[in-house]
All heavy atoms as an XYZ file, in Angstrom:
773
protein
N     146.123     84.402    143.737
C     147.016     83.549    142.777
C     146.133     82.914    141.649
O     144.937     82.722    142.000
C     147.767     82.467    143.371
C     148.797     82.911    144.382
S     150.078     81.718    144.713
C     151.428     82.673    144.210
N     146.762     82.626    140.509
C     146.075     81.966    139.416
C     144.929     82.830    138.849
O     144.025     82.220    138.185
C     145.664     80.564    139.793
C     146.740     79.682    140.325
C     147.129     79.563    141.629
C     147.546     79.071    139.323
C     148.140     78.770    142.006
C     148.797     78.344    139.797
C     148.981     78.170    141.133
N     144.884     84.034    139.077
C     143.764     84.957    138.510
C     144.511     85.891    137.339
O     144.159     87.051    137.341
C     143.183     85.846    139.562
C     142.390     85.040    140.544
O     141.685     84.086    140.191
N     142.386     85.349    141.763
N     145.292     85.224    136.661
C     145.971     86.015    135.588
C     145.968     85.183    134.288
O     145.391     84.070    134.288
C     147.456     86.198    136.025
C     148.168     85.034    136.719
O     147.790     83.877    136.270
N     148.925     85.275    137.654
N     146.509     85.565    133.229
C     146.467     84.933    131.907
C     147.005     83.382    132.145
O     147.966     83.191    132.840
C     147.363     85.611    130.951
C     147.337     87.076    131.497
C     147.240     86.900    133.062
N     146.329     82.501    131.500
C     146.639     81.118    131.651
C     147.390     80.545    130.344
O     146.833     80.889    129.256
C     145.397     80.280    131.941
C     144.842     80.651    133.373
C     143.572     80.052    133.632
C     143.041     80.294    135.090
N     143.184     81.623    135.486
N     148.257     79.762    130.483
C     149.113     79.189    129.333
C     149.118     77.615    129.520
O     149.214     77.180    130.554
C     150.415     79.939    129.134
C     150.404     81.343    128.872
C     150.313     82.241    129.896
C     150.083     81.798    127.539
C     150.171     83.637    129.629
C     150.011     83.082    127.328
C     149.972     84.100    128.241
O     149.965     85.438    128.119
N     149.344     76.956    128.336
C     149.640     75.533    128.331
C     150.932     75.312    127.495
O     151.188     76.022    126.509
C     148.555     74.773    127.585
C     147.048     74.933    128.156
C     146.101     74.261    127.214
C     146.877     74.513    129.556
N     151.704     74.443    127.898
C     152.811     74.136    127.106
C     152.359     73.122    125.907
O     151.180     72.598    125.972
C     153.816     73.385    127.973
O     153.330     72.117    128.392
C     154.410     74.182    128.898
N     153.310     72.982    125.006
C     152.941     72.057    123.767
C     152.771     70.703    124.279
O     151.879     70.014    123.773
C     154.179     72.149    122.799
C     153.955     71.238    121.573
C     153.242     71.996    120.562
C     153.322     71.315    119.220
N     151.990     71.041    118.728
N     153.443     70.121    125.380
C     153.339     68.849    125.790
C     151.913     68.579    126.443
O     151.308     67.580    126.118
N     151.385     69.562    127.069
C     150.065     69.511    127.637
C     149.068     69.542    126.556
O     148.118     68.668    126.457
C     149.686     70.672    128.664
C     148.171     70.643    129.114
C     150.532     70.433    129.914
N     149.286     70.423    125.534
C     148.254     70.500    124.489
C     148.172     69.229    123.659
O     147.227     68.756    123.132
C     148.722     71.569    123.492
C     148.365     72.958    124.002
C     148.890     74.091    123.227
O     149.768     73.845    122.270
N     148.415     75.235    123.387
N     149.358     68.557    123.552
C     149.462     67.323    122.688
C     149.011     66.039    123.377
O     148.724     65.026    122.758
C     150.869     67.132    122.193
C     151.345     68.129    121.122
O     150.435     68.892    120.538
O     152.524     68.255    120.884
N     149.050     66.024    124.746
C     148.817     64.758    125.350
C     147.687     64.643    126.387
O     147.237     63.687    126.671
C     150.033     64.309    126.148
O     150.322     65.262    127.183
C     151.284     64.078    125.267
N     147.174     65.892    126.828
C     146.113     65.864    127.801
C     144.810     66.328    127.213
O     144.702     67.331    126.644
C     146.436     66.887    128.945
C     147.878     66.444    129.584
C     145.333     66.790    130.113
C     147.996     65.190    129.969
N     143.731     65.404    127.216
C     142.376     65.884    126.661
C     142.061     67.293    127.180
O     142.221     67.683    128.373
C     141.481     64.854    127.133
C     142.352     63.646    127.613
C     143.624     64.264    128.047
N     141.368     68.028    126.346
C     140.979     69.412    126.697
C     140.005     69.408    127.880
O     140.046     70.294    128.726
C     140.438     70.207    125.516
C     140.298     71.747    125.817
C     139.141     69.569    125.019
C     141.549     72.492    126.023
N     139.141     68.516    128.031
C     138.233     68.488    129.060
C     138.958     68.288    130.428
O     138.590     68.912    131.448
C     137.102     67.321    129.025
C     137.672     65.905    129.162
C     138.065     65.172    128.145
C     137.835     65.260    130.396
N     138.545     63.906    128.653
C     138.512     63.902    129.989
C     137.629     65.490    131.680
C     138.729     62.983    130.923
C     138.096     64.521    132.614
C     138.472     63.314    132.151
N     140.007     67.618    130.429
C     140.767     67.388    131.760
C     141.565     68.757    132.083
O     141.772     68.958    133.103
C     141.713     66.216    131.510
C     142.532     65.596    132.601
C     141.666     65.490    133.691
C     143.238     64.437    132.266
N     142.136     69.374    130.903
C     142.881     70.597    131.141
C     141.848     71.595    131.834
O     142.303     72.180    132.842
C     143.418     71.134    129.823
C     143.738     72.628    129.903
C     144.454     70.332    129.235
N     140.658     71.717    131.316
C     139.699     72.668    131.881
C     139.245     72.216    133.348
O     139.068     73.022    134.231
C     138.417     72.662    131.018
C     138.559     73.356    129.740
C     137.380     73.388    128.860
N     137.720     74.124    127.657
C     137.196     73.841    126.494
N     136.293     72.858    126.396
N     137.425     74.429    125.357
N     139.174     70.926    133.523
C     138.864     70.384    134.916
C     140.067     70.762    135.932
O     139.736     71.152    136.983
C     138.667     68.897    134.904
C     138.371     68.289    136.233
C     137.016     68.971    136.939
C     138.135     66.830    136.037
N     141.293     70.658    135.474
C     142.380     70.973    136.388
C     142.401     72.534    136.718
O     142.605     72.905    137.794
C     143.670     70.539    135.826
C     143.821     68.894    135.867
S     145.488     68.370    135.335
C     145.417     68.678    133.585
N     142.202     73.456    135.664
C     142.095     74.873    135.887
C     140.946     75.067    136.875
O     141.032     75.849    137.749
C     141.859     75.588    134.624
C     143.015     75.758    133.700
C     143.101     75.411    132.414
C     144.254     76.361    134.056
N     144.326     75.631    131.864
C     145.109     76.312    132.934
C     144.771     76.939    135.239
C     146.389     76.827    132.846
C     146.089     77.439    135.022
C     146.860     77.381    133.977
N     139.777     74.401    136.698
C     138.598     74.545    137.640
C     138.970     74.169    139.009
O     138.674     74.789    140.026
C     137.386     73.840    137.179
C     136.267     73.933    138.165
C     135.510     75.078    138.188
C     136.035     72.942    138.958
C     134.446     75.174    139.214
C     134.978     72.895    139.878
C     134.228     74.152    139.959
N     139.649     73.017    139.227
C     140.073     72.423    140.491
C     140.976     73.436    141.215
O     140.887     73.622    142.408
C     140.791     71.104    140.403
C     139.767     70.016    139.864
S     140.408     68.356    139.550
C     140.876     67.839    141.259
N     141.905     74.029    140.546
C     142.741     75.072    141.091
C     141.960     76.280    141.586
O     142.135     76.823    142.696
C     143.785     75.541    140.196
C     144.595     76.786    140.684
C     144.888     74.476    139.895
N     140.974     76.669    140.867
C     140.115     77.920    141.134
C     139.140     77.673    142.309
O     139.013     78.523    143.131
C     139.342     78.401    139.942
N     138.819     76.397    142.434
C     137.722     76.019    143.377
C     138.367     75.607    144.734
O     137.594     75.214    145.641
C     136.839     74.844    142.895
N     139.749     75.521    144.903
C     140.325     75.110    146.154
C     139.894     75.888    147.322
O     139.680     77.004    147.243
C     141.809     75.291    146.058
C     142.576     74.380    145.081
S     144.232     74.844    144.979
C     144.833     74.333    146.490
N     139.526     75.153    148.440
C     139.141     75.730    149.646
C     140.227     75.713    150.653
O     140.285     74.712    151.509
C     137.876     75.062    150.161
C     136.623     75.282    149.301
C     135.342     74.595    149.839
O     135.308     74.295    151.028
O     134.321     74.638    149.067
N     141.285     76.694    150.524
C     142.318     76.653    151.418
C     142.505     78.074    151.905
O     142.076     79.083    151.184
C     143.606     76.212    150.691
C     143.586     74.657    150.535
C     143.956     76.796    149.461
N     143.312     78.331    152.906
C     143.548     79.654    153.380
C     144.554     80.501    152.419
O     144.506     81.553    152.339
C     144.134     79.666    154.813
O     145.355     79.014    154.854
N     145.325     79.712    151.695
C     146.241     80.205    150.864
C     146.628     79.165    149.752
O     146.929     77.967    150.017
C     147.547     80.754    151.671
C     148.573     81.396    150.657
C     149.753     81.834    151.397
O     149.740     81.764    152.731
N     150.801     82.197    150.873
N     146.839     79.658    148.501
C     147.234     78.753    147.454
C     148.799     78.892    147.289
O     149.292     80.009    147.388
C     146.653     79.201    146.069
C     145.110     78.767    146.051
C     144.603     79.301    144.685
O     144.666     80.348    144.176
N     143.765     78.262    144.056
N     149.336     77.692    147.100
C     150.856     77.700    146.865
C     150.994     78.078    145.319
O     150.133     77.921    144.593
C     151.265     76.287    147.112
C     152.856     76.199    147.239
O     153.460     77.100    146.848
O     153.187     75.165    147.847
N     152.158     78.617    145.102
C     152.306     79.059    143.665
C     152.525     77.832    142.746
O     152.369     77.883    141.550
C     153.720     79.882    143.571
C     154.973     79.053    143.580
C     155.613     78.533    142.498
C     155.424     78.642    144.822
C     156.754     77.691    142.631
C     156.535     77.828    144.968
C     157.259     77.349    143.780
O     158.406     76.582    143.861
N     152.803     76.629    143.383
C     152.917     75.365    142.602
C     151.820     74.277    142.958
O     151.680     73.964    144.162
C     154.290     74.642    142.909
C     154.546     73.376    142.335
C     154.508     73.371    140.776
C     155.880     72.749    142.779
N     151.054     73.974    141.919
C     150.074     73.061    142.160
C     150.458     71.749    141.483
O     150.938     71.882    140.287
C     148.656     73.522    141.589
C     148.185     74.754    142.257
C     147.783     74.636    143.750
O     147.137     73.630    144.141
N     148.263     75.371    144.492
N     150.170     70.563    141.925
C     150.615     69.468    141.389
C     149.428     68.478    141.135
O     148.601     68.242    141.972
C     151.741     68.590    142.226
C     152.088     67.265    141.594
C     152.874     69.566    142.419
N     149.287     67.879    139.873
C     148.344     66.841    139.509
C     148.957     65.673    139.090
O     149.867     65.626    138.256
C     147.378     67.361    138.350
C     146.528     68.501    138.751
C     146.892     69.797    138.629
C     145.179     68.353    139.366
C     146.129     70.926    139.048
C     144.296     69.406    139.557
C     144.789     70.702    139.507
N     148.498     64.532    139.733
C     149.010     63.125    139.392
C     147.815     62.495    138.678
O     146.742     62.395    139.379
C     149.514     62.420    140.510
C     150.918     62.917    140.999
C     151.360     62.244    142.219
N     152.687     62.757    142.643
C     152.973     63.912    143.341
N     151.783     64.479    143.684
N     154.111     64.178    143.641
N     147.849     62.196    137.389
C     146.791     61.689    136.727
C     147.148     60.084    136.390
O     148.274     59.859    135.928
C     146.682     62.334    135.257
C     146.633     63.924    135.462
C     146.632     64.435    133.954
C     145.380     64.230    136.209
N     146.143     59.289    136.747
C     146.298     57.787    136.411
C     145.069     57.139    135.857
O     144.015     57.456    136.219
C     146.583     57.203    137.748
N     145.348     56.335    134.832
C     144.245     55.558    134.232
C     143.868     54.488    135.172
O     144.681     53.972    135.913
C     144.759     54.876    132.817
C     144.608     55.685    131.715
C     145.000     54.864    130.512
N     146.051     55.561    129.660
C     147.161     55.085    129.367
N     147.426     53.810    129.538
N     147.978     55.878    128.774
N     142.507     54.310    135.358
C     142.016     53.253    136.095
C     141.107     52.401    135.180
O     141.006     52.745    134.068
C     141.077     53.804    137.144
O     139.968     54.346    136.606
C     141.850     54.843    138.098
N     140.631     51.281    135.740
C     139.735     50.512    134.915
C     138.474     51.203    134.350
O     137.977     50.699    133.470
N     137.995     52.224    135.036
C     136.792     52.780    134.673
C     136.983     54.387    134.126
O     136.123     55.003    133.695
C     135.790     53.006    135.834
O     136.419     53.675    136.894
C     135.424     51.605    136.291
N     138.245     54.772    134.216
C     138.446     56.142    133.753
C     139.770     56.870    134.257
O     140.684     56.238    134.512
N     139.616     58.093    134.846
C     140.675     58.929    135.172
C     140.609     59.162    136.639
O     139.720     59.526    137.302
C     140.534     60.315    134.513
C     141.744     61.194    134.713
C     142.972     60.742    133.997
O     142.939     60.647    132.815
N     143.895     60.447    134.758
N     141.757     58.880    137.277
C     141.959     59.152    138.751
C     142.906     60.451    138.822
O     143.922     60.496    138.132
C     142.612     58.010    139.498
C     142.700     58.384    141.027
N     141.719     58.376    141.810
C     143.827     58.751    141.652
C     142.095     58.652    143.117
N     143.552     58.967    142.949
N     142.444     61.463    139.482
C     143.130     62.695    139.625
C     143.463     62.920    141.095
O     142.640     62.806    141.957
C     142.340     63.978    139.089
C     141.752     63.660    137.718
C     143.048     65.214    139.351
C     140.727     64.547    137.252
N     144.759     63.288    141.401
C     145.197     63.626    142.777
C     145.743     64.986    142.645
O     146.788     65.148    141.899
C     146.152     62.570    143.243
O     145.672     61.304    143.383
C     146.561     63.038    144.695
N     145.110     65.971    143.302
C     145.712     67.383    143.302
C     146.251     67.722    144.623
O     145.542     67.439    145.629
C     144.438     68.282    143.037
C     144.633     69.761    143.059
N     143.785     70.587    143.213
C     145.808     70.397    142.953
C     144.232     71.842    143.070
N     145.492     71.771    143.025
N     147.517     68.232    144.631
C     148.115     68.537    145.847
C     148.873     69.837    145.739
O     149.137     70.294    144.679
C     149.286     67.447    146.258
O     150.166     67.482    145.305
C     148.589     66.099    146.504
N     149.130     70.450    146.902
C     150.018     71.493    147.101
C     150.820     71.244    148.415
O     150.390     70.637    149.368
C     149.490     72.829    147.107
C     148.674     73.269    148.288
C     148.137     74.663    148.273
O     148.038     75.277    147.326
N     147.850     75.140    149.460
N     152.077     72.015    148.553
C     152.886     71.760    149.697
C     152.502     72.701    150.935
O     152.300     72.157    151.976
C     154.310     71.882    149.385
C     154.975     70.849    148.634
C     156.483     70.981    148.653
O     157.081     71.782    149.247
O     157.190     70.077    147.921
N     152.431     73.894    150.729
C     152.039     74.853    151.729
C     150.951     75.829    151.442
O     151.091     76.612    150.484
C     153.438     75.744    152.121
C     154.561     74.944    152.639
C     154.184     74.335    153.934
O     153.508     74.852    154.753
N     154.709     73.136    154.130
N     149.922     75.905    152.153
C     149.716     74.932    153.298
C     149.291     73.576    152.554
O     148.894     73.414    151.468
C     148.452     75.507    154.065
C     147.850     76.321    153.064
C     148.788     76.871    152.270
N     149.496     72.519    153.401
C     149.154     71.196    152.816
C     147.716     71.151    152.337
O     146.746     71.555    152.974
C     149.517     70.304    154.052
C     150.243     70.925    154.907
C     149.901     72.456    154.758
N     147.639     70.445    151.142
C     146.314     70.360    150.487
C     146.443     69.020    149.603
O     147.397     68.666    148.976
C     146.033     71.463    149.593
C     144.778     71.325    148.825
C     143.542     71.660    149.336
C     144.743     70.873    147.546
C     142.357     71.547    148.631
C     143.592     70.790    146.758
C     142.474     71.107    147.331
O     141.242     70.873    146.574
N     145.262     68.219    149.739
C     145.192     66.932    148.869
C     143.671     66.814    148.588
O     142.842     66.827    149.429
C     145.853     65.733    149.568
C     145.694     64.653    148.746
C     146.250     63.502    149.636
N     146.274     62.102    148.825
C     147.363     61.792    148.174
N     148.466     62.479    148.235
N     147.316     60.777    147.440
N     143.428     66.606    147.367
C     142.114     66.313    146.833
C     142.138     65.132    145.836
O     142.919     65.295    144.882
C     141.432     67.545    146.285
C     139.934     67.324    145.873
C     139.037     67.353    146.905
C     139.555     67.187    144.615
C     137.588     67.182    146.510
C     138.242     66.914    144.273
C     137.322     66.976    145.169
O     135.979     66.702    144.849
N     141.311     64.240    145.943
C     141.281     63.032    144.953
C     139.948     62.977    144.214
O     138.907     63.191    144.949
C     141.707     61.822    145.506
C     143.147     61.730    146.036
C     143.605     60.415    146.489
O     143.394     59.530    145.738
O     144.253     60.392    147.498
N     139.865     62.625    142.986
C     138.714     62.622    142.223
C     138.839     61.478    141.098
O     139.925     61.303    140.562
C     138.458     63.948    141.555
C     137.290     64.115    140.632
C     135.980     64.190    141.430
C     137.281     65.470    139.934
N     137.776     60.749    141.018
C     137.750     59.737    139.936
C     136.593     60.167    138.834
O     135.405     60.614    139.285
C     137.374     58.318    140.421
C     138.497     57.785    141.171
O     139.529     57.432    140.469
O     138.431     57.520    142.412
N     136.945     60.151    137.637
C     136.077     60.668    136.612
C     136.021     59.460    135.585
O     137.054     59.043    134.880
C     136.650     61.852    135.880
C     135.764     62.329    134.810
C     136.874     62.973    136.898
N     134.795     58.903    135.307
C     134.661     57.957    134.191
C     134.965     58.558    132.843
O     134.314     59.718    132.466
C     133.198     57.511    134.362
C     132.585     58.365    135.508
C     133.484     59.254    135.950
N     135.698     58.034    132.056
C     135.944     58.431    130.673
C     136.682     57.380    129.972
O     137.143     56.394    130.394
C     136.734     59.743    130.813
S     138.531     59.416    131.438
N     136.733     57.657    128.675
C     137.432     56.660    127.738
C     138.807     57.042    127.235
O     139.636     56.360    126.699
C     136.510     56.374    126.391
N     139.183     58.345    127.627
C     140.541     58.783    127.175
C     141.357     59.301    128.262
O     142.065     60.254    128.339
C     140.217     59.997    126.115
C     139.368     61.208    126.911
O     138.742     60.951    127.949
O     139.249     62.211    126.148
N     141.432     58.482    129.383
C     142.225     58.661    130.564
C     143.774     58.606    130.129
O     144.165     58.059    129.147
C     141.944     57.660    131.613
N     144.629     59.363    131.027
C     146.074     59.412    130.662
C     146.790     59.135    131.996
O     146.241     59.358    133.130
C     146.408     60.717    130.003
C     145.798     60.929    128.727
C     146.076     61.933    130.953
N     147.935     58.777    131.887
C     148.938     58.775    133.011
C     150.010     59.940    132.765
O     150.582     60.077    131.733
C     149.740     57.416    132.990
C     148.855     56.173    133.372
O     148.145     56.324    134.244
N     149.053     55.239    132.572
N     149.979     60.810    133.722
C     150.944     62.013    133.645
C     150.958     62.663    135.028
O     150.145     62.527    135.880
C     150.367     62.954    132.619
N     152.027     63.541    135.133
C     152.183     64.397    136.225
C     152.259     65.785    135.672
O     153.115     66.115    134.760
C     153.515     64.048    137.046
C     153.800     64.908    138.198
C     154.919     64.351    139.041
C     155.111     65.174    140.355
N     156.368     64.797    140.988
N     151.302     66.648    136.155
C     151.177     68.001    135.712
C     151.553     69.019    136.762
O     151.073     68.842    137.934
C     149.781     68.209    135.185
C     149.338     67.131    134.221
C     149.515     69.659    134.671
C     149.914     67.217    132.823
N     152.313     70.054    136.421
C     152.568     71.242    137.374
C     151.743     72.380    136.757
O     151.628     72.632    135.638
C     153.971     71.549    137.311
C     154.865     70.583    137.930
C     156.191     70.449    137.418
C     154.573     69.763    139.085
C     157.111     69.514    137.987
C     155.444     68.866    139.540
C     156.638     68.777    138.994
N     151.087     73.027    137.642
C     150.527     74.426    137.308
C     151.254     75.428    138.252
O     151.214     75.370    139.489
C     149.051     74.401    137.730
C     148.427     75.718    137.284
C     148.385     73.315    136.979
N     151.957     76.361    137.570
C     152.800     77.305    138.290
C     152.315     78.758    138.019
O     152.047     79.165    136.903
C     154.211     77.199    137.833
C     154.737     75.760    137.986
C     155.180     78.282    138.362
C     156.114     75.536    137.364
N     152.154     79.523    139.109
C     151.808     80.954    139.007
C     153.109     81.676    139.318
O     153.596     81.526    140.469
C     150.647     81.191    139.994
C     150.200     82.659    139.853
O     151.054     83.605    139.947
O     148.984     82.954    139.780
N     153.564     82.651    138.435
C     154.711     83.405    138.750
C     154.404     84.842    139.050
O     155.293     85.744    139.033
C     155.688     83.274    137.631
C     155.202     84.094    136.327
O     154.185     84.701    136.326
O     156.028     84.037    135.267
N     153.141     85.151    139.181
C     152.706     86.466    139.533
C     152.123     87.294    138.405
O     151.283     88.092    138.522
N     152.586     87.012    137.160
C     152.081     87.699    135.913
C     151.229     86.743    135.052
O     150.439     87.195    134.281
C     153.205     88.281    135.097
O     154.154     87.186    134.686
C     154.018     89.250    135.950
N     151.547     85.372    135.126
C     150.715     84.436    134.364
C     150.855     83.078    134.971
O     151.589     82.822    135.919
C     151.255     84.451    132.915
C     152.599     83.921    132.771
N     153.694     84.674    132.909
C     153.117     82.696    132.220
C     154.859     84.101    132.578
N     154.485     82.850    132.316
N     149.942     82.126    134.580
C     149.907     80.856    135.118
C     150.175     79.812    133.993
O     149.573     80.039    132.920
C     148.566     80.494    135.756
O     148.291     81.358    136.784
N     150.913     78.873    134.178
C     151.274     77.924    133.163
C     151.160     76.464    133.647
O     151.542     76.048    134.695
C     152.859     78.105    132.832
O     153.174     79.426    132.410
C     153.244     77.174    131.665
N     150.477     75.685    132.749
C     150.285     74.295    132.971
C     151.238     73.469    132.151
O     151.307     73.759    130.864
C     148.791     73.837    132.698
C     148.464     72.442    132.970
S     146.682     72.067    132.532
C     145.856     73.028    133.791
N     152.073     72.677    132.737
C     153.057     71.949    131.944
C     153.304     70.491    132.506
O     152.874     70.232    133.587
C     154.428     72.572    132.038
C     155.031     72.804    133.386
C     156.624     72.882    133.283
C     154.628     74.126    134.109
N     153.758     69.639    131.625
C     154.017     68.191    132.042
C     155.287     68.326    132.941
O     156.127     69.177    132.760
C     154.437     67.464    130.836
C     153.275     67.229    129.791
C     153.741     66.382    128.559
C     152.129     66.479    130.400
N     155.393     67.466    133.936
C     156.531     67.454    134.902
C     157.840     67.460    134.083
O     158.833     68.084    134.472
C     156.368     66.348    135.876
N     157.854     66.642    133.060
C     159.190     66.495    132.250
C     159.509     67.625    131.539
O     160.638     67.799    130.983
C     159.059     65.163    131.385
C     157.904     65.175    130.430
C     156.712     64.307    131.010
O     156.666     64.178    132.095
O     155.991     63.782    130.148
N     158.591     68.621    131.365
C     158.823     69.833    130.725
C     159.559     70.980    131.616
O     159.915     71.933    131.159
C     157.651     70.519    129.992
C     157.130     69.593    128.819
C     155.816     70.165    128.349
O     154.863     70.423    129.026
O     155.736     70.397    127.042
N     159.429     70.679    132.809
C     159.934     71.631    133.854
C     161.530     71.748    133.818
O     162.224     70.971    133.568
C     159.508     71.213    135.284
C     159.989     72.193    136.361
C     159.227     73.320    136.478
C     160.918     71.888    137.294
C     159.564     74.216    137.394
C     161.236     72.846    138.294
C     160.568     74.006    138.271
O     160.913     74.947    139.270
């Protein structure tokens, strides 16, 4: 999964810093699980020092958290969906 053409919605392009988009794609690719779910969820939260990222999937259960110091942190919920032919990163409210 997630080894196909990758797309971003307009909402992601307009609101999520490009370094964070690239980091989320990398986090999906670097997952150490027996199987990747077609739906990956990222919860992004601003902290006092930067960006807090929580990456989860339902089946099999997976959770990874990361803090990144930065000046352009955002609050958002992001879905990354693989439909077999392409992968799309979108804001939860665009679903």
